[in-house]
N, C-alpha and C positions, 0 to 999 in steps of 0.2 A: 393174024397170030394174036391172042388176046396178051397182054402184058401178063408178065408174072408177078404178085405184090405178096411182104410179108405178113403171114397170117395172125403171128404173135398181136406186130401191133394192133391189124385188126382188132382183134379178140380184149385186147386193152383198152382199144377206145369206146368198143362196144361195153365194159365195165365199167365207164367212169374211171379208170385210175391212169396217172401219167406213170412213165415206166421210169423204174427206179436203175439208178445210173450209181453205180459199185466205183468207189475208188481204184482210181487203177494203181496198180504196182509200183509204177515207177514214179505216184507223185511220193509215196512213201518214200522211196529209194534219195529222189531229190531234196526230201526234207531231212533226211539223217546226215546227207552229205552236206547240207546247208548249217544244218547244227555243227557239226565234226569240224567244217571249217571255220566258224566261229570260234569253236574252243582253242583249235591250235591257230590260231592268228592270235587269241587273246597270249596265249604260250610265249610265243616268240618274239611279242609287241615286249614281256616281262623279259626273255633272255636279251633281247637288245637295245632293252633302256640303257640310254648311256650309264657309265657309271658317275662317283663324283671325281674319279682323277680325270676322267674323259670331258668331263664337264667342266672343271677345274679348266682345263688343255684350254679348251674352245675357247674360255672368257679370256686369256693371253692377249690373245688377239684385240682384244676389245679394249684395253686399257689405256692404249696412246689414245684411244676417241677422245674428245672435247664435253665440256657443256654435259647433259642431261645424262646419256647415255655414260658416260665412263664413271658415273656417278652412280649407275645403276649397276654397272659392272665387278664396281667395287662393292656393292651391296652384296649381291649373289653371292660374290667368292666367302664373304666374311661369311654368310646364311651355310654355304656349301661347306666350311671350314670346320662349324659347330666349335669355333673358338672365342671367347669373349671374355674381356677382362678389364680390369681397369687399367693393366699395366699398356698392354695393347693398343687401347685409348689415347692413352697419351703417345704414342708415335705417330699422332695425326701433326703433332707440329713439327716433327721431323725430318729433314731428307736425306738420302741416304745414295750411296754408290758401291760397287758391289765389284772389286778384283779379283776375275776366277779368270784361269784360262782352262777352266772344263764350261763349255757350254750347255750341257745339262746343269749345273749349278745355275748359269743365269736364267733359262727355263723355271727352272725349280722356285726360287726362291725371289727373284723380283721381283715376277705379280706378287707375290703374298707381300710384299714390302711396299710396293704399291696400294697395295689394299688398304692396307693398315696406318702407313707414312703419308705424308703431306707431297712426295714425290721419290721416285727412285730410276736408275736406270745400270747401265751394267758394264764394265772397261773388260772386255776379254784380252786377257794378255798371254802370250805366247812367245814370246820372245822375239815377234817380230814387230813391237813399235817401241819407240825408247819411252827413258823417262821424259825428254823433256814432252813428247806428243799427250802421254798418262796427264802430268800438271796441265798442261793446256787444256786438255780435256775436265779435270778437277775444277780449274779455274772460271770455264766456262759454265758449270755445270751450279759449282759453290756449293756441296754441299756441307749438310751438318755433319756426319757421318760417312766414314767408309769405312768400308772390311774388306779386309784384307785374307787372300786362301795364303795358306803357306805356302804348301807344298805345288809352287806354279813351275818346277821341271826345267827352265831354259832360264839362261841367264840370273836369274836372280829368285830369293826366296821371298816370301810375304815379313819378314822381319826386315830384311835388305831394304824392299819399296819403302816401306813406313820409314826406316832410317833418310832414306834419301828423302823423301815428300814433308817428311813431319816438320822441320822448319819451316818450311815454304809456304804454308797453308795454316798460319795461324790458328784461323776461326775452325780450322776443322778437325775435330776428332777423328783418331785411326782407333778400328776394333781389329784384333786377330779373329778372323772366321775361318776352324777349318775341322776337319772330324779327327776322332780317334784315333786314329795309327798313326796319327803326328806322334813325334817327340814329347816324351812329358815333360820337359824342361819349356816346351815351348811358350808356353805363359810366360816365362821368367824372358825369354829371347823376345818376346812380342815389348813387355815393357819397358826392356833395356832399348829397345830400337825407337822408343819415345810413344807406342802406342795407350791407349788408356786402359787396357785390358781385351782379354780374351773371351772369345763364343765358342761352345763345341756344337758344329750341324751337324743335322743328321735329315738326309736328305731317299729315302729310301722309299717314302709316301707322302700323301698332300698330310695324313696327321702330324708324323713327324715333320715334316717341315714346318708347320704350326706351332708344333712345341717347340721349334728352335726360332721362330719368330717370337715366340711368347719369350722363350730365357734371355732372347736381345733384348726387348721392351725390359725385363723385369732389370736385367744390367743397367741399363738407363736410367729407370725410376729409382734405382740406389746410388747411382752417381749424383745422379743431378742433388738428389738430398742432401749429398755431402757436400756438396758447390757452397 
């Protein structure tokens, strides 16, 4: 039996024309899907882009590094904070210690102090360490300024700690460092205990933290001008 053949193909060849292939419907669908995928990916990238707070949080881990990487972390932190002033620049010559019973305050403020100051660290006081241990840590770190929270909840208040340690560290100056929920006469209490003053801290967000550190810087600038 003779093999069957496609007549249309035979006629097209006879006319000298190549068969025209119409685009398959699936190809259009695939192009649309790819376009939609790219569009959605772009939107997702925007949604998932790390916030300023998240970028700051990641930098916290980098401050303990040495050399060029630590300098990069400081510069990046300052860039993200968006705050720059003459007063803040002046903090670069000073070292700081924060005494606070709230770990959140350490995570919030110490990186900013490191970024703008010469160096900084924190002492987490929850009533489970003695004054002797705090004194040893301060003597080892030898800070220029110690920031002391008021409401330490256990054993001793901020002014009491200042009163106990102030005379033992003649080259270190103590600053009260608490929020606006503290007593109205807190500044007086800290001064009577031997602190050089009091700075109100705000820790609701990165912008508040930076404003607090700038207030601290301005306070220290005024203090040094009087000396």
